[in-house]
ChimeraX commands (.cxc) that place a marker at each C-alpha (Angstrom):
marker #1 position 34.96,28.50,9.18 radius 0.5
marker #1 position 34.67,26.93,12.64 radius 0.5
marker #1 position 32.84,29.99,13.95 radius 0.5
marker #1 position 30.22,29.84,11.16 radius 0.5
marker #1 position 29.78,26.09,11.68 radius 0.5
marker #1 position 29.23,26.70,15.39 radius 0.5
marker #1 position 26.75,29.54,14.72 radius 0.5
marker #1 position 24.74,27.42,12.28 radius 0.5
marker #1 position 24.79,24.40,14.58 radius 0.5
marker #1 position 23.57,26.50,17.52 radius 0.5
marker #1 position 20.90,28.08,15.32 radius 0.5
marker #1 position 19.66,24.64,14.27 radius 0.5
marker #1 position 19.63,23.40,17.86 radius 0.5
marker #1 position 17.79,26.55,18.97 radius 0.5
marker #1 position 15.17,26.04,16.22 radius 0.5
marker #1 position 14.70,22.43,17.34 radius 0.5
marker #1 position 14.24,23.48,20.97 radius 0.5
marker #1 position 11.81,26.30,20.15 radius 0.5
marker #1 position 9.62,24.16,17.85 radius 0.5
marker #1 position 9.67,21.25,20.30 radius 0.5
marker #1 position 8.70,23.55,23.16 radius 0.5
marker #1 position 5.90,25.19,21.16 radius 0.5
marker #1 position 4.65,21.79,20.05 radius 0.5
marker #1 position 3.90,20.81,23.66 radius 0.5
marker #1 position 1.08,23.34,23.98 radius 0.5
marker #1 position -0.28,22.50,20.55 radius 0.5
marker #1 position -0.12,18.77,21.35 radius 0.5
marker #1 position -2.04,19.15,24.61 radius 0.5
marker #1 position -4.61,21.40,22.93 radius 0.5
marker #1 position -5.35,18.67,20.38 radius 0.5
marker #1 position -6.02,16.25,23.26 radius 0.5
marker #1 position -8.44,18.80,24.72 radius 0.5
marker #1 position -10.15,19.46,21.38 radius 0.5
marker #1 position -10.64,15.75,20.67 radius 0.5
marker #1 position -12.08,15.16,24.14 radius 0.5
marker #1 position -14.54,18.00,23.59 radius 0.5
marker #1 position -15.43,16.66,20.14 radius 0.5
marker #1 position -16.21,13.30,21.78 radius 0.5
marker #1 position -18.48,15.02,24.29 radius 0.5
marker #1 position -16.05,14.88,27.21 radius 0.5
marker #1 position -16.32,18.38,28.66 radius 0.5
marker #1 position -14.39,19.79,31.58 radius 0.5
marker #1 position -10.92,18.34,31.06 radius 0.5
marker #1 position -7.88,20.48,31.69 radius 0.5
marker #1 position -4.26,20.78,30.68 radius 0.5
marker #1 position -1.35,21.32,33.04 radius 0.5
marker #1 position 2.20,22.18,32.07 radius 0.5
marker #1 position 5.36,21.23,33.91 radius 0.5
marker #1 position 9.01,21.89,33.12 radius 0.5
marker #1 position 9.42,19.60,30.14 radius 0.5
marker #1 position 5.91,18.72,29.15 radius 0.5
marker #1 position 2.21,19.04,29.43 radius 0.5
marker #1 position -0.59,16.74,30.44 radius 0.5
marker #1 position -4.24,16.53,29.49 radius 0.5
marker #1 position -6.45,15.38,32.35 radius 0.5
marker #1 position -9.89,13.91,31.82 radius 0.5
marker #1 position -12.52,15.48,34.08 radius 0.5
marker #1 position -12.94,13.71,37.40 radius 0.5
marker #1 position -15.91,11.43,37.75 radius 0.5
marker #1 position -16.54,11.08,34.01 radius 0.5
marker #1 position -16.62,7.57,32.58 radius 0.5
marker #1 position -14.25,7.21,29.60 radius 0.5
marker #1 position -14.37,4.27,27.18 radius 0.5
marker #1 position -11.19,2.64,25.86 radius 0.5
marker #1 position -12.00,4.01,22.39 radius 0.5
marker #1 position -12.40,7.56,23.68 radius 0.5
marker #1 position -9.16,7.25,25.62 radius 0.5
marker #1 position -7.31,6.00,22.52 radius 0.5
marker #1 position -8.75,8.72,20.26 radius 0.5
marker #1 position -7.90,11.47,22.72 radius 0.5
marker #1 position -4.42,9.98,23.13 radius 0.5
marker #1 position -3.78,9.80,19.38 radius 0.5
marker #1 position -5.14,13.30,18.73 radius 0.5
marker #1 position -2.23,15.09,20.41 radius 0.5
marker #1 position 0.53,13.69,18.24 radius 0.5
marker #1 position -1.41,13.30,15.02 radius 0.5
marker #1 position -2.99,16.77,15.19 radius 0.5
marker #1 position 0.29,18.45,16.07 radius 0.5
marker #1 position 2.20,16.43,13.49 radius 0.5
marker #1 position -0.28,17.49,10.79 radius 0.5
marker #1 position -0.16,21.16,11.83 radius 0.5
marker #1 position 3.64,21.19,11.81 radius 0.5
marker #1 position 3.75,19.27,8.54 radius 0.5
marker #1 position 1.63,21.99,6.92 radius 0.5
marker #1 position 4.05,24.63,8.26 radius 0.5
marker #1 position 6.97,22.57,6.99 radius 0.5
marker #1 position 5.39,22.26,3.53 radius 0.5
marker #1 position 4.92,26.03,3.40 radius 0.5
marker #1 position 8.48,26.68,4.53 radius 0.5
marker #1 position 9.91,24.00,2.29 radius 0.5
marker #1 position 8.14,24.94,-0.93 radius 0.5
marker #1 position 7.71,28.70,-0.68 radius 0.5
marker #1 position 11.14,29.85,0.43 radius 0.5
marker #1 position 14.60,29.91,-0.98 radius 0.5
marker #1 position 16.99,28.82,1.69 radius 0.5
marker #1 position 19.02,31.49,3.34 radius 0.5
marker #1 position 21.29,30.90,6.28 radius 0.5
marker #1 position 18.31,31.28,8.64 radius 0.5
marker #1 position 15.62,29.30,6.82 radius 0.5
marker #1 position 17.13,25.86,6.31 radius 0.5
marker #1 position 17.56,25.26,10.04 radius 0.5
marker #1 position 13.90,26.16,10.67 radius 0.5
marker #1 position 12.60,23.84,7.92 radius 0.5
marker #1 position 14.83,21.04,9.21 radius 0.5
marker #1 position 13.61,21.58,12.78 radius 0.5
marker #1 position 9.93,21.71,11.75 radius 0.5
marker #1 position 10.27,18.37,9.99 radius 0.5
marker #1 position 12.07,16.77,12.94 radius 0.5
marker #1 position 9.38,17.86,15.40 radius 0.5
marker #1 position 6.49,16.95,13.06 radius 0.5
marker #1 position 7.81,13.40,12.64 radius 0.5
marker #1 position 8.47,13.21,16.38 radius 0.5
marker #1 position 4.82,14.02,17.06 radius 0.5
marker #1 position 3.55,11.36,14.64 radius 0.5
marker #1 position 5.90,8.76,16.12 radius 0.5
marker #1 position 4.95,9.61,19.71 radius 0.5
marker #1 position 1.16,9.45,19.16 radius 0.5
marker #1 position 0.79,5.65,19.59 radius 0.5
marker #1 position 2.71,5.76,22.87 radius 0.5
marker #1 position 0.44,8.54,24.12 radius 0.5
marker #1 position -2.64,6.48,23.22 radius 0.5
marker #1 position -1.66,2.89,23.98 radius 0.5
marker #1 position 1.52,2.79,26.08 radius 0.5
marker #1 position 1.65,5.78,28.42 radius 0.5
marker #1 position 3.79,3.79,30.85 radius 0.5
marker #1 position 6.45,3.83,28.10 radius 0.5
marker #1 position 6.13,7.55,27.34 radius 0.5
marker #1 position 9.80,8.31,28.04 radius 0.5
marker #1 position 10.89,5.51,25.71 radius 0.5
marker #1 position 8.34,6.72,23.14 radius 0.5
marker #1 position 9.67,10.27,23.33 radius 0.5
marker #1 position 13.26,9.08,22.87 radius 0.5
marker #1 position 12.31,6.81,19.97 radius 0.5
marker #1 position 10.26,9.60,18.40 radius 0.5
marker #1 position 13.22,11.99,18.63 radius 0.5
marker #1 position 15.51,9.45,16.96 radius 0.5
marker #1 position 13.00,8.76,14.19 radius 0.5
marker #1 position 12.32,12.47,13.63 radius 0.5
marker #1 position 16.01,13.26,13.41 radius 0.5
marker #1 position 16.74,10.28,11.17 radius 0.5
marker #1 position 13.91,11.15,8.78 radius 0.5
marker #1 position 14.94,14.82,8.58 radius 0.5
marker #1 position 18.58,13.87,8.01 radius 0.5
marker #1 position 17.45,11.53,5.24 radius 0.5
marker #1 position 15.54,14.41,3.59 radius 0.5
marker #1 position 17.98,17.25,4.33 radius 0.5
marker #1 position 21.30,15.52,5.03 radius 0.5
marker #1 position 23.28,16.57,1.99 radius 0.5
marker #1 position 21.74,20.05,1.89 radius 0.5
marker #1 position 22.45,20.56,5.61 radius 0.5
marker #1 position 26.02,19.32,5.25 radius 0.5
marker #1 position 26.71,21.79,2.44 radius 0.5
marker #1 position 24.98,24.61,4.34 radius 0.5
marker #1 position 26.86,23.88,7.57 radius 0.5
marker #1 position 30.22,23.89,5.78 radius 0.5
marker #1 position 29.82,26.96,3.59 radius 0.5
marker #1 position 30.92,30.40,4.72 radius 0.5
marker link #1:1,2 radius 0.2
marker link #1:2,3 radius 0.2
marker link #1:3,4 radius 0.2
marker link #1:4,5 radius 0.2
marker link #1:5,6 radius 0.2
marker link #1:6,7 radius 0.2
marker link #1:7,8 radius 0.2
marker link #1:8,9 radius 0.2
marker link #1:9,10 radius 0.2
marker link #1:10,11 radius 0.2
marker link #1:11,12 radius 0.2
marker link #1:12,13 radius 0.2
marker link #1:13,14 radius 0.2
marker link #1:14,15 radius 0.2
marker link #1:15,16 radius 0.2
marker link #1:16,17 radius 0.2
marker link #1:17,18 radius 0.2
marker link #1:18,19 radius 0.2
marker link #1:19,20 radius 0.2
marker link #1:20,21 radius 0.2
marker link #1:21,22 radius 0.2
marker link #1:22,23 radius 0.2
marker link #1:23,24 radius 0.2
marker link #1:24,25 radius 0.2
marker link #1:25,26 radius 0.2
marker link #1:26,27 radius 0.2
marker link #1:27,28 radius 0.2
marker link #1:28,29 radius 0.2
marker link #1:29,30 radius 0.2
marker link #1:30,31 radius 0.2
marker link #1:31,32 radius 0.2
marker link #1:32,33 radius 0.2
marker link #1:33,34 radius 0.2
marker link #1:34,35 radius 0.2
marker link #1:35,36 radius 0.2
marker link #1:36,37 radius 0.2
marker link #1:37,38 radius 0.2
marker link #1:38,39 radius 0.2
marker link #1:39,40 radius 0.2
marker link #1:40,41 radius 0.2
marker link #1:41,42 radius 0.2
marker link #1:42,43 radius 0.2
marker link #1:43,44 radius 0.2
marker link #1:44,45 radius 0.2
marker link #1:45,46 radius 0.2
marker link #1:46,47 radius 0.2
marker link #1:47,48 radius 0.2
marker link #1:48,49 radius 0.2
marker link #1:49,50 radius 0.2
marker link #1:50,51 radius 0.2
marker link #1:51,52 radius 0.2
marker link #1:52,53 radius 0.2
marker link #1:53,54 radius 0.2
marker link #1:54,55 radius 0.2
marker link #1:55,56 radius 0.2
marker link #1:56,57 radius 0.2
marker link #1:57,58 radius 0.2
marker link #1:58,59 radius 0.2
marker link #1:59,60 radius 0.2
marker link #1:60,61 radius 0.2
marker link #1:61,62 radius 0.2
marker link #1:62,63 radius 0.2
marker link #1:63,64 radius 0.2
marker link #1:64,65 radius 0.2
marker link #1:65,66 radius 0.2
marker link #1:66,67 radius 0.2
marker link #1:67,68 radius 0.2
marker link #1:68,69 radius 0.2
marker link #1:69,70 radius 0.2
marker link #1:70,71 radius 0.2
marker link #1:71,72 radius 0.2
marker link #1:72,73 radius 0.2
marker link #1:73,74 radius 0.2
marker link #1:74,75 radius 0.2
marker link #1:75,76 radius 0.2
marker link #1:76,77 radius 0.2
marker link #1:77,78 radius 0.2
marker link #1:78,79 radius 0.2
marker link #1:79,80 radius 0.2
marker link #1:80,81 radius 0.2
marker link #1:81,82 radius 0.2
marker link #1:82,83 radius 0.2
marker link #1:83,84 radius 0.2
marker link #1:84,85 radius 0.2
marker link #1:85,86 radius 0.2
marker link #1:86,87 radius 0.2
marker link #1:87,88 radius 0.2
marker link #1:88,89 radius 0.2
marker link #1:89,90 radius 0.2
marker link #1:90,91 radius 0.2
marker link #1:91,92 radius 0.2
marker link #1:92,93 radius 0.2
marker link #1:93,94 radius 0.2
marker link #1:94,95 radius 0.2
marker link #1:95,96 radius 0.2
marker link #1:96,97 radius 0.2
marker link #1:97,98 radius 0.2
marker link #1:98,99 radius 0.2
marker link #1:99,100 radius 0.2
marker link #1:100,101 radius 0.2
marker link #1:101,102 radius 0.2
marker link #1:102,103 radius 0.2
marker link #1:103,104 radius 0.2
marker link #1:104,105 radius 0.2
marker link #1:105,106 radius 0.2
marker link #1:106,107 radius 0.2
marker link #1:107,108 radius 0.2
marker link #1:108,109 radius 0.2
marker link #1:109,110 radius 0.2
marker link #1:110,111 radius 0.2
marker link #1:111,112 radius 0.2
marker link #1:112,113 radius 0.2
marker link #1:113,114 radius 0.2
marker link #1:114,115 radius 0.2
marker link #1:115,116 radius 0.2
marker link #1:116,117 radius 0.2
marker link #1:117,118 radius 0.2
marker link #1:118,119 radius 0.2
marker link #1:119,120 radius 0.2
marker link #1:120,121 radius 0.2
marker link #1:121,122 radius 0.2
marker link #1:122,123 radius 0.2
marker link #1:123,124 radius 0.2
marker link #1:124,125 radius 0.2
marker link #1:125,126 radius 0.2
marker link #1:126,127 radius 0.2
marker link #1:127,128 radius 0.2
marker link #1:128,129 radius 0.2
marker link #1:129,130 radius 0.2
marker link #1:130,131 radius 0.2
marker link #1:131,132 radius 0.2
marker link #1:132,133 radius 0.2
marker link #1:133,134 radius 0.2
marker link #1:134,135 radius 0.2
marker link #1:135,136 radius 0.2
marker link #1:136,137 radius 0.2
marker link #1:137,138 radius 0.2
marker link #1:138,139 radius 0.2
marker link #1:139,140 radius 0.2
marker link #1:140,141 radius 0.2
marker link #1:141,142 radius 0.2
marker link #1:142,143 radius 0.2
marker link #1:143,144 radius 0.2
marker link #1:144,145 radius 0.2
marker link #1:145,146 radius 0.2
marker link #1:146,147 radius 0.2
marker link #1:147,148 radius 0.2
marker link #1:148,149 radius 0.2
marker link #1:149,150 radius 0.2
marker link #1:150,151 radius 0.2
marker link #1:151,152 radius 0.2
marker link #1:152,153 radius 0.2
marker link #1:153,154 radius 0.2
marker link #1:154,155 radius 0.2
marker link #1:155,156 radius 0.2
marker link #1:156,157 radius 0.2
view
């Protein structure tokens, strides 16, 4: 019983980490795509240990509206993409021991992206706080949706 609970808990944590890590590249790509759509060519994305960063091209004048739209695009675009994947996983599968943790993790990370978007656009100086708040909101929302189902799944053999 304890061994299965541990395996399922680790599997859920691993799914969360994988989807969160993959979402970083998707998030930064949406910044890049929005900048290009607004006519801002030549930006680039860099990745560090725990995150990525979109950089506007040097010497290009950016309006506050462009900055806000590019900032919002990362979280909103990624949140929408992951929400579509979550809908597919949620409505087209019957849960086995390896599917529920993935659907739960997709929902957590999708909500995290939506919640982080305003910080990315309007309060970059509070990005760490925004990321922490987004993680709490994502987890809380997913627990609200999946709580009872996850509890049963975690405690069954």
